[in-house]
C-alpha positions as CSV (number, residue, x, y, z in Angstrom):
1,X,-15.2,-5.4,-12.2
2,X,-17.1,-7.6,-14.8
3,X,-18.2,-11.1,-13.9
4,X,-15.8,-12.6,-16.5
5,X,-12.9,-10.6,-15.2
6,X,-13.7,-11.8,-11.6
7,X,-13.8,-15.4,-12.8
8,X,-10.5,-15.1,-14.6
9,X,-8.8,-13.4,-11.7
10,X,-10.1,-16.2,-9.4
11,X,-8.8,-18.8,-11.8
12,X,-5.4,-17.1,-12.0
13,X,-5.2,-16.8,-8.2
14,X,-6.6,-20.3,-7.3
15,X,-6.3,-22.5,-10.4
16,X,-3.0,-22.1,-12.2
17,X,-0.4,-24.6,-11.0
18,X,1.7,-25.7,-13.9
19,X,3.8,-24.8,-17.0
20,X,5.7,-26.6,-19.7
21,X,9.4,-27.1,-19.3
22,X,12.3,-29.3,-20.4
23,X,12.0,-32.7,-18.9
24,X,15.0,-34.8,-17.8
25,X,12.7,-37.9,-18.5
26,X,11.5,-37.1,-22.0
27,X,11.6,-33.9,-24.0
28,X,8.8,-31.7,-22.7
29,X,7.1,-32.1,-19.3
30,X,4.5,-30.5,-17.1
31,X,6.0,-28.8,-14.0
32,X,4.5,-27.3,-10.8
33,X,5.0,-23.5,-10.6
34,X,3.7,-23.6,-7.0
35,X,2.8,-26.3,-4.5
36,X,-0.1,-28.5,-5.5
37,X,-2.1,-29.9,-2.6
38,X,-3.3,-33.6,-2.8
39,X,-6.7,-33.9,-4.5
40,X,-6.4,-30.8,-6.7
41,X,-7.1,-30.7,-10.4
42,X,-3.8,-29.0,-11.4
43,X,-4.7,-28.5,-15.1
44,X,-8.3,-27.4,-14.7
45,X,-9.3,-24.9,-17.3
46,X,-12.1,-22.3,-17.5
47,X,-12.9,-23.8,-20.9
48,X,-14.6,-27.2,-20.8
49,X,-12.6,-29.3,-23.3
50,X,-14.7,-32.3,-24.4
51,X,-13.4,-35.1,-26.5
52,X,-15.0,-36.6,-29.6
53,X,-14.5,-40.3,-30.0
54,X,-13.5,-41.6,-33.4
55,X,-12.8,-45.1,-34.5
56,X,-9.4,-45.8,-35.9
57,X,-11.1,-46.5,-39.3
58,X,-12.7,-43.0,-39.3
59,X,-9.3,-41.3,-39.1
60,X,-7.5,-43.5,-41.7
61,X,-8.3,-41.1,-44.5
62,X,-6.6,-38.1,-42.8
63,X,-3.3,-36.8,-44.1
64,X,-0.3,-38.7,-42.6
65,X,1.0,-35.6,-40.9
66,X,-2.4,-35.1,-39.2
67,X,-2.5,-38.7,-38.1
68,X,1.0,-38.3,-36.6
69,X,-0.1,-35.3,-34.6
70,X,-3.2,-37.2,-33.4
71,X,-1.0,-40.2,-32.3
72,X,1.4,-37.8,-30.5
73,X,-1.1,-35.5,-28.8
74,X,-4.4,-37.4,-28.4
75,X,-5.5,-40.2,-26.1
76,X,-6.4,-43.5,-27.7
77,X,-7.1,-47.1,-26.9
78,X,-7.7,-50.2,-29.0
79,X,-11.1,-49.0,-30.1
80,X,-11.3,-45.2,-30.1
81,X,-9.3,-42.1,-30.6
82,X,-10.2,-39.1,-28.4
83,X,-9.8,-35.8,-30.2
84,X,-10.5,-32.5,-28.4
85,X,-13.7,-30.9,-29.7
86,X,-11.6,-27.7,-30.1
87,X,-9.3,-29.5,-32.6
88,X,-5.6,-29.7,-32.5
89,X,-4.7,-26.0,-32.6
90,X,-5.4,-25.5,-28.9
91,X,-3.0,-26.3,-26.1
92,X,-3.8,-29.0,-23.6
93,X,-1.0,-29.4,-21.1
94,X,-2.1,-33.0,-20.2
95,X,-0.7,-34.3,-23.4
96,X,2.8,-33.4,-22.1
97,X,2.5,-35.5,-18.9
98,X,5.4,-38.0,-18.9
99,X,5.2,-41.6,-17.7
100,X,6.3,-42.9,-14.3
101,X,5.5,-46.1,-12.3
102,X,5.4,-43.7,-9.3
103,X,2.8,-41.2,-10.7
104,X,1.7,-38.1,-8.8
105,X,-1.4,-37.4,-10.9
106,X,-4.1,-39.6,-12.5
107,X,-7.2,-39.3,-14.6
108,X,-10.5,-40.0,-12.8
109,X,-13.2,-41.9,-14.7
110,X,-14.9,-38.5,-15.2
111,X,-11.8,-37.4,-17.2
112,X,-10.6,-35.0,-14.5
113,X,-6.9,-35.0,-13.7
114,X,-6.2,-35.0,-10.0
115,X,-3.1,-34.9,-7.9
116,X,-2.4,-38.1,-5.9
117,X,-0.3,-36.3,-3.3
118,X,1.1,-32.9,-2.5
119,X,3.4,-31.8,-5.3
120,X,6.2,-29.4,-4.7
121,X,7.0,-26.3,-6.7
122,X,9.4,-27.2,-9.6
123,X,8.4,-30.9,-9.4
124,X,7.4,-32.6,-12.7
125,X,4.0,-34.1,-12.9
126,X,3.8,-37.8,-13.9
127,X,1.1,-40.3,-14.7
128,X,1.3,-44.0,-15.2
129,X,0.4,-44.7,-18.8
130,X,-0.2,-48.4,-18.0
131,X,-3.0,-47.5,-15.6
132,X,-4.4,-44.7,-17.6
133,X,-4.6,-46.5,-21.0
134,X,-5.9,-50.0,-21.5
135,X,-4.1,-50.6,-24.7
136,X,-2.0,-48.8,-27.3
137,X,-3.2,-49.0,-30.9
138,X,-1.2,-48.2,-34.0
139,X,-2.5,-45.6,-36.4
140,X,-0.8,-47.2,-39.4
């Protein structure tokens, strides 16, 4: 078996915890497909997805439809917009995490998403937007 095939099989066996589903809270959500132990990175990928920081001014010249997609699917604060280096045509499940004041996942300062407690199969993953993001900025 090739090295890549072994790595992928290990990832499928030990690293896949979630899928997208219909949320009772808001549209689409991220759900556990098996139990997630406390302290696990449930959305860890084999591909390192780095963000590139842009100022709000730098993205003003983009088409309105593209700016709407960025506002909906990218993280931002009052100074910067974080756009995945792979662009907007790749899936990142973390953009579908819904808000709760009783979160079961959070982003660490390193950018890694980690479970705050054991999460049961079928349970929706939530993060607290107020803790994760310092401020919300309008793209208009």
